[in-house]
N, C-alpha and C positions, 0 to 999 in steps of 0.2 A: 608479529613479534620480531625483534631484532635477532639476527643469527649470531650465535656465539661460536667463535673460532677456537678450536682446541687442537692446535697443531701436533700435540703429543699423542693424540689418539690415532691409531693406524688400523686396528682391526675392528670388525663388527662387534666382537665380544667386548672390547674395551669401550666402544661407544655405548653399547647396551648397558654396561655396568655404570657408566657415567649418568645415563638417563635415570636409572633406578636410584643411584646415590642422591641425585638432586631431588627426586620425588620424596625420598625418605626425609630429607631436610624440610620438605614442604608438607609433611603428612598431617599436621594440625589443620592447615587450610583445606586439604583434600577431605579430611574427616568432616569438617563443617559443611563442605559442599555435598558430601554424601548424605549427611543428616538432613539437610534442606531438601535434597532430591527425594529421599525416602518419605519424609513427612508430607511432601507435596503430592506424592502418588498413592500413599497408603494411609488410610484414615484410622486404621486399627490402633495405632500407637497414641494418637491424640484423643481417641475416643475411649481409651482404657480408663479404668476406675481411678487410678492415681497417675494421671497423664504426666504431671511434672516429674515425678520420680522415674517413670518409664522412659521419658525423653532424655533425662540425665544419664540413665543407664545406657540408653541407645547411643548417646554421644560417646561415652567411654568405650563402648563396644566397637564403634566405627573406627576409633583411633587404634585400638588393639588389632582389629581385623586388617586394616590397611597396612600397619607395620608388619604383621605376620605375612601378609601377601607379598609385600615388597622384599622382605627378607628371604622368602621362599624363592621368588623369581631371580633375585640377585645371586643366590647361592646355587641356583638350579637344583634345589633340594626337594625331597619329597615331604609331604605333609606328615610331620612326626607326631608321636603321642603327646609330647610336650605342647606342640602347637595346637593339637586337638583339644587340650584341656580347657582353653578359654572359650572355645565354641560350645563345649558341653555345658560349662557353667552358665553361659549366656542363655542357651536354649532351655535349661531347667528353669531359669528365671522367667523366660517368656511364657512358658506353660502356666506358671503360677500367676503371671500377669494377665492371662487370658488372651494372648495373641495367637491367632490361628496359624497353622503350619504354612498355608499358602502365602500369608503375609510375610512370614519370616524368610521363606525362600525367595520371594520377590525382593525383599530388602537386600539380601545378599547379591542378587543379580544387579540391582541398581548400584550397589557399592562397587561391583566390578566394572560396570559401565562407566562410572565416574572416574575410577582409577585409569581405565584404558583411555578415556578422553584426555586425562592428564599426561599419560605416556605419549600419546600422539602429539599433543601440544609441545611437550618437552623435546620430543624427537625432532620436531620441525625447526627447533632452534639450533640444532647441531648438524653440521655437514655430514651427510651419510646417515643421519639419525633414523629416518623412516625405514631405510633398508635394514639397519641394525635392529630395529624394534621387532623385526620378525623373529629374532632369537628369543624374545620374551613370550611368544605365543604358546609354545608347548608347555613350559613350566606354569604359565598362567592357567591354561586349560586343566592341567593336572591339579592345581590348587583348587580351582573352582569345582571340579568333579569331586575331589576329596571332601571339601567343605559341605557340598550339597548332600553327599551321602551321610556324612557325620550329622548334619542337621536333622535329616529325616529319621535316622536311627535313634538319635537321642530324644527327639520330640516324641516319637511313638512310644519309646520305652518309658519316658517320664509321664506321658499322658496315661499310660496303663497303670503306672504306679500311683498317679493322682486319683484315678478312678478307684483303684483298690483301697487307697487311703480314705477316700470319701465313703466308700461302702463300709469300711471298718468303723469310721466315725459314726455313721448312721446306725449301724448295728449296735455299737456300744451305747449310743443314746437311747435306743429302744430297750436294751437290756436294763439300763438304769431306771427308765420309766416303769417298766414292768415289775422291777424289784422294789419300787418305792424309795429309791435312794435319794438322799438330800442333794446329791450331785447331779441329778437328772436334768434340772432346768439349765444348769451351766453347760452340760453336754449338748443339750438341744440347741441352745444359742450358738455354740461352737460349730454345730452342724448346719447353721443357717436356716433353721426351721422356725417358722412363725407360729408358735404354739401359745395359745391363751390358757394360762393355768386355771382360770375360772370357767373356761368354755366346756362345751359338751363334746365328748369323744367316745369312740368305741373301737374295738379290735376286730379285724377281719383275718381269717385264715384261708389259705387256698393251697391245693396240692394237685398232683396228677395221679390218676388211677387207670388201670390196675398197677402199672409200673410206677416207680417213684419219679421217673423222668431223669434225663441227663441234666447237668448243670446249665447247659445252654437252653434246654427246654424250660427249665424252671425260671431262668432269667428272662426268657421271652414272655412267660406268663406274668412275671413281676412287672415288666415294662408295660404289658397290656393293661394290668390293673392300674398302674400309675397314670396311663393315658386316659382310661375310661373314667376313673374317679377324679382326675384332674386335680384342682386345687384342694379338694377335700381330702385327698390322700397325702397326709403330711410326711409319712414315712412308709416306705415299702421295702422290706428287707427279706432276702432269702436266708432262711435259717434251716440248715440240714435239708430235709426233703419237703419243707413247708415254707410258704411265703406268708409273712406276717405284715399286716398293714395297720398303721394308726390312722383312723379316719375321723375327720372333723364332723360334728353334728350328731343327730340321732341316726338310727339305721333306716329311717324312712327313705325309700327310693333305692336302697342298696340291692334289694332283690332284682329290680329291673336292670340295674347296671351290671350286676353279677350274671344275670341270664344273657345279657348281650355278649359278655365274654364267652360264656359257654356256647352260645349259638354260633359265634364266629369260628370257634374251634371244632364244632361238631363234625365238619366235613374232613378234618385232618385225620390221616391214618394213625397218628400217634395216640398216646394216652389221653383219656378224657379229663376234664377239669371238674374239681369239686370245690365248693366254697361254703364256708360257715361263718356266720356273723354273730358276734356277741352283743349283749345288751349295752346301751349307752350309759355313761356315768358323767356326773357333773363335777367330779374332782379327780385329780391325777392319781390319788390313792386307790381309786376304784378300777384303774386300768388292769391291774393284775387279775381282778375278778372277771372283767370283760374278756381278758385273754383266755382264762379257763373256760368261760362260756362259749367263746368262739371255737375252742378245741372240742367241746362237747357237741356243738352244732355240726362241726366238720365230721365228727365220727358218726353222726346220725344221717349224713347224706347217703344217697344211693344212686344207682343208675337211673331209677325213675325220678328221683328228687336230688339232682346234683347241686342245688343251691338251697341252703336252709338259713333263714334269718330268724334268730331266736325270738326277737321281739314280735314276730308275726305268728308265733306258734302258741296255741292255747296251753295253759299250764298242765292240764290233764294229759294232752297229747305228748308233752315233753316227759312227764312222769312215766307214761306207758312206754314210750320209745326208749327211754334210758333205764328201764327196769332191768335188774340183774337176774341171774338164774334163780336166786332164792325167791324173789318175788313171783316168778313164774311157777315155781314148785309149790307156792302157797295156794295156787288156784285149785279148788276141789276137783277131784278126778272126773266127776259127772259133768262139770262145766267144761273142763278141758276136752272131754270126749265130744261134747256138742260143738265146741269151737273148731275142731279139726275134722269133724265127720264129713265124709263125702256123700252121705246118704241124703237123698232128696227131701225126705220127711224132716230130718234134723235141720237141713238148710232152711226149710220153710218155717220151722219154729224160730230159728235165730233171726231170719228176715222179718218175721212178724214182730218179734220183740224189738228189733232196731227201729222199725217204723212206729211202734207203740211209744217208744221213748221220744222220738222226734215229734210225735203228735201230742205230747204233754200228758201221756197216760190216759188218753181218751179213746175208748174202744170204737165209737162211731166214726171218729175221724180216721182212726187206723184202718177200719174196714174200707172206707172210701179211698184211702191212699193206696191200698195194696194192689188192686181192689179185691175184696172178699166179703162174705156175709159176716155180719156182726157175731153171729153164733159161732162161725168158724174161728174168728179172732178169740172169743171167749174160750173155745175148746183148746186152741193152741197155747194160750196163756196158762190154762189149767194143767196141761201136760208139762209145760215148762216148770211149773211149781212142783209137780210130782217128781220130775227128773232132778231138779236142783235143790229142792227144799226151801226155795225163796218165795215169800209172799209178794206177788207183783202188784199188790195194792199198797205196799209199804215202800215209801220213797227210798229209804236207806237200803232196803233189799234190792230195789231196782238199780240203784247206783253201784252196788257191789257186783251184781250180775253183769251190768254193762262193762264195768272195768275188767272183771275176770274173763269175760268172753274175748275181749281184745287182747289181754295178756296171754290167754290160752292159745289164741290164733297166732300170736307172735312166736 
């Protein structure tokens, strides 16, 4: 380049000011050079969902950033709140555009490299310019440090806000689905969930016991459910001390996946996992019912049975397990005494009756299964009839006694 003679410039400060002034006049060209360099090195911008809009936004931001940078070094001024505003606005947009933090920071570094290249080129055109350019180093470093800190702080804050907003949107969508609201499908679409209104779905509940768990522990469990159920888990939301998941398909296979989660956490010193799964429904209106069923299943879990899939539970077992105190009080005293007795003779009577039921009320098969003599079986059944008043040749009486023994034991 040809050297420009500026006889009126005498001090390094005057020369440095002239360099910056000339660059400010050229900031449109420098902005285009910056944009080209960023796009050439970072693919995230061109790979974004709306690349044309993102690149147009990036071009405007390059202009604003370069102008702010040159104004800052020219005035040897600190990065002010007013200057920070354009950075904050741009980073908020980048988060929403899906640009990662490392790409944003790299883009700022590239921009500063381009500007410094322009400073060196311009300084080379002025006598004493390269020496005077040293005066621009400190304000430049201050600006770069301030911007980088601002970028990281705003990005992390906005990302947390975006995550919180996404959680709220998913939670609202689930609440609308469970309430049967006509606005549910719109909320589901807004949350980006691929829900087939005619498809088969069910609800899963999970929690931590004996303690309710910290918010972090509950979120970790929710994340584990989302990973394990993968694409079948359309929504996984932490609601108070319970995790609720909307799961695609029938509940077939849920027990296996749920037990995987329980097994992975079995060695942890923290609270244990309980999971209950409701019955599947073919229409969205039935989700509230599946939600209630999942809650019932969760309440019926225990240390010995941490996972309960309602669809795999016989109806009688469910009725017995969910029976209230009134149902238990309806059990005749004689039957209740047998059910809870620690006496070996009483235990033999109950054991013989259980096998008798399993063997289709056939005495010979019962004797072979125990094993015992057929006369012994007849004698025990006779004593059961005397104790309870039930005729064990009557199927209805047999069913009542079988049910009441289990209720009495519970």
